[in-house]
Every structure is written in C-alpha cells, then in structure tokens.
N, C-alpha and C positions, 0 to 999 in steps of 0.2 A: 347170212347171207345179207341181211339189211343193214349189217356192220361194215360189214366187206362194201356194200351198193358206197355207203354214205360216204368212211374212207379213199376211193377213190373219186367222188364226187367231189369231197369236199380239196384234195391235193389238185385237180384237176382246176377246183374255182381261183385257188389263190395263187397259182401261176399265173393263169390269166388277165388278172387282176394286177398282180406285182410284174408281169411279164415287161412293162414297157418303161418304170416305174428303176427299176432291177436293173435293167440295159443301161439306164443313163448312169446309174452310181456304181458302180461294181464292187466296192467293198461293201457296200450291203449286200450285193445279191451273196456274198462270199459266207457272209452271215446268216442270208436268210437257210441257204444251204445246205452247212454245218448247223443249220437249228434242225432243221427236216431229216437230216440224218441222222442227229441224236436219238430225235424222238422213233424216228422206224427203227433204228437198231435195238431201243427200248423194247419196243414190242418185240420183236423178230429173236432177242435172248428170253422174253420170258416166255416164249413158247407162245405168242397168243392165238387163240383156234377162229378166234375172230378174221388172223390175217388169211388170205389165198393162200394156200399148198405153194403155188409159185408165183413167187414176185416178179413184177413187172419188171422192162429190162433197164428201163432209163433208174428204177427204185436202187437196183445191183449197182449198175454205176455210180449212183450215188452213194452209197455203203462202198463202195468198193471192194464187194464181193463176187467173182465168178461163177459162185454156186448158183442154180436156182433157186432150192429145193430149202424151204426154211427149216433149224435147225430143231433138234431137240433137246430142250433145257437138259445142262449137264453141270456136275458139281464145280467149274471153275467157272462157269456164264457171269457177268455181273460186268457193271459201267466201266469196267476198267479195263475188260477185253479189245474193247472200239474207243479209245482214248479220243479225246475231239482235237487234239494236236494231229493225233494218224489221219480225220478228216480234212482237215485241213490244207493238209500238203496236197491230196487226192482232188481238192477242189483248186489249189494253187496250180497243179498240173493240168485240170481240166480244158482250165481256163486259158494257160499258156500255149494249149493245143488248138485252140478254137480262136486264139489270136492269131497266130500259125496259120490254121485252115485260110482265114478272109486276108492274110496277105498274100498266100498263093494262088484262089480264087479270084481275086478283086488285081492280082499284075501289075503293079505300081511298073513305073518307067526307070527301068535299070538301066544303069550305065557302065559299062565297059572299066573294071578294076587291070586286070592284069591274067594273062593265058599259061594257062601250063600244058607241060608237053601230053600227049594222050589226046589231045582234043578236049583236057578241061577250060574251064573257064572261071572268074572270080568275076562280078559285078556288083553294082551299089545301088540303095535308092534312098532319099531322105523320105522319114515317113510320120505322122505325128505318135506324138508318144514315148516313142522309144528313138527318133534321131536317124540315126546314120543306119542302115540294115544290111548286110553283105552277104551275097549268096552265090555259094560254092555249086557248080555242077561239074558232074564225070560220071561216065560210065565205068563199072567195074569188073573185071573179069570172073565174077564169082556170082550162087544166086544169092536172093533176100536173106533168106536164113543163117546164109554163112554170117555176112555183113552184121544182121538183127544180132546174132549172139555178142559177135564181137565185141560188136560198141554198146550193149545193153549187159547180156549175161556178164559177160569175160570185163569189164568196167575196170576193174581190180590188179589186170593184167598190161592196160592199156603204156606202162610208160616203160614195158618190158621193150616195148617196138617204136615206141613214139619218144624221142628223144627230149622232146619238149617242152615232157609232165615229167617232175621227180615223184610224184607219190601219189594213187586214186585211191580213197577205201569211203565203202558203205558205212555209213552213221548210223544206219536206220532202214529196215525196209515198212513199207506199207501193201500187205498184200501183193503179189504177183507183177503190179504193172508200174508202181511209186517206188524211187528213193530218196534217198537224202544223204547224200555227196560232199566229200571234202576231196580238193583237187586240190596238187601244190604243182606251178607250172617252176619248169627249171629254171639253174640262173642260170643268163649265157656273157659273156665277156662283153663287153660294149653295151647292154640290155640297157636304152635312155628311159624307160620305164619302168625299172625293178623289175622284182622279182613279187608275183603273186599268188595268192589264194584267195579259193571259193568256197563256199558252200550253200547248195543247191537243194534242188528238186529235179529228180528226174523220172519223167512218165512216159506210159509208152503205150499207144492206141494203132489199132486198126481200120482201116475201110476199103475195103473190097481188097483187091492183093497188097495193097500200099502198107509200109508200117513206118510208122510217125514217129520216132524219139524224139521229146523235148525237156528242156532245162529251162528255170530259173529261179530266181536267186531265193533263200527258201531262209528266212527274214525268222523267222521263230524260234529255229537252233539255232540254242546255244555254243557258240564253240570262238575259245581267245583265238584272236590272230595271231599267227605264226611267227616265230621270230626271224626277223628279217624280211617278212613278207608284208606286206597291201593289203588288205582285204579290198579286191573288186568284187563289182557284181554282174550277173551273166542277165540283163533286161530279157533277153530273150534266144534260146538256141531252139530250130528245129532243123531236124534228118530226117527226111525224105528217101525209102528207099520202096523203089519198085520195080517189078518184072520188067526189064525189056520187050518190047514187041516183038514176036515170033522167035523171043530164046529166052529160056525163060534161066538160064542158065550164068546172064548176065544184069546186071542193075543197074539201073538211072540212081543217081544217087545226087541228091539235091540238100543244102547246106543253108541253111539260114540263122547269123550268128549278127546280134547288139550284144556290146557291153559298154560298164561304166567302169573304165580303169584305175578311177579314182585319183587323188592327187598323188605324185611321185615325192617319193624318199630323197629323192637327189637333189642337189643344191643347181644343179647342172638347167633344170627346170622350173628354177626357182616355185617349189608347192605344186605346182600345176601341170599338165600337158596337154600341147599344142594339138588342135583338130589337125594338123599335119602329120602328126605322129604316129597320132592314133587310125585314120586315117592310110598308113602305111604298114603298122602292125597286125592289126584285124585280117586283112587279105591275106596278108605274108601267113600268118597263122595258120589260116584256113590253105590255102596253098601245100602248105608243109606236113600239115596233116594227113591231105588226098595222100600227096608224095610217100609219108611213111605207111601210113594204110595200105600202099599199093604194092610197097615193098615187102610187109609184111605176109597180105595175102599170097604173093609169088611165092615166096622162101616157106610159106606152109606149103605149098603145093607141089613142091619139087620132091622127090622119093629120097 
C-alpha cells in the first residue's frame, strides 16, 4: 500500500510540475508521455504486486489498453510486446484529438465555401499552426454505429465506394483504437495537383454519445513514396459523428480537414501549388466524399 501511494503521488506531482512547460512544448510532452508509458508498461508486464489491481483510467489511456486488470506474467511477456513506436502512434493520435476538440470548442469564425445538395455545407477558417482548415457538415440518414463501422473499421473497403481513392491499406494496428494507414488518391484527368499518397495515424475517441475519428501524418512510419505519387501530409483530419437530437437513427456529420499537398510534379504549376488551387481542391474533395458516402449508404440500405 505504501508503494502504491508513493507511485500515485509521484505521478500527480510530476504531471503538476510539468504541465505548463509541456503545454508550451508539445514535442517534449510527447517524449514525456512516451517515457511514462514505457515505465508503467514495464511494471505491468513484470506483474508487479505493488501496482493496484485496477489501473486508473488515465494510465490505461496512456498505455493504449482498454482492459483495466493487470495481466499475469506469461511466457511471451517482455519489452517487445509494447514497442515504444506503438506508444508514439497512440500519443500522436491523442494529440490530434485534443487539437480537434479545441477547435470545435472554441468555434473560430467560419466562412462559407460551398453548399451541397441535402443541406450539407463546407466552410473554412484560418488557424495558427494549421493554416486553412475546412469544415464539412451534413446530416446522414444512418445511425452513428453504421458510419463508425464504415469510416474506421472498414477503411480498407473505402475505394469500393469512393472513386477518389485507389487504395487504402492498414499498415499497423495499435490496440483497438489506433491504426497506421497508407492511402493513395486516384488519378483523375486534368487534376492540377497530381496524384497524392498519405501515411497517416488514425485514432478514434469517444466523448459521451459522440465518436471522433482523427487523423494526422505518421512521420515515423518508413514507407517509400509510390511511383507516380507525391507524398502529401494530413496536418489534421477529424470526423465527428453525433446522433441527431430526437432521432438516433440519423447522424450529424462534421469533418475538419487541413492538408499540406506538397509540391506539384507538373511543370504547369512550376513546382508549387497556388493557394487558390488548394482552396478549391480540398473543399471539393470533402463535398465529393460526402456525396459518395451518401450514395454508398443509400445503396446498401436498398433490398
């Protein structure tokens, strides 16, 4: 009991002292979180009797574990079971989620970009550290669970219904809530920005009845650029799925998106992409995604 109290007190003291410094230095924050994860995981894997039988929820989240019970040591337990690179993916996903929540809570001044059929809309706002962020909003006639399944659990099937994608592959699964994916955009005639591919961390979180599906670039995953593609970066993507008030069979869909499309390979653009092109391509890609998603859901609902 004494060791347990000392561990809890030490964690609280360290977090309290470091909070302000880590908030100003996000890179240091990720390093500190990863170090704490490594130490706690080591204690759990060794089956330490000095740990409480129920691990606090915030420690579970750092560890990327859903179960709260300390595992008994077994034959294959060891440091390789929880590699630090996996912890960095979880930390990166959580950081993206917190950033998206901050944007959604503080509500910047959104400017209308385009309207879609059925009342959907795309707007934008310029935000520090992200540049221009586009927000798509729509109400879809399916429950949250169905959308959640299509957009996270069945990601690799997206090219079957979304012609703007040629391939989506899950490269790595970290626990139940974090993926590392490789997505290749489909080539299209007359596409000024050329074909792009992305290596991203995909992470899901829940707040009440809402599901948050976030994405950001996975810098630490080595994967050569695909032939004919330019490796672009997703600064931030966050799809929020909320049951419509009074009608749980429908979902309020909100999508924040900020991307760096990188230099163009075409001579037409002289090696760079004008903001006017980017500002047209990204909201249009969101509008197309919502359109194709609606068609897919509608077709699947037909007998």
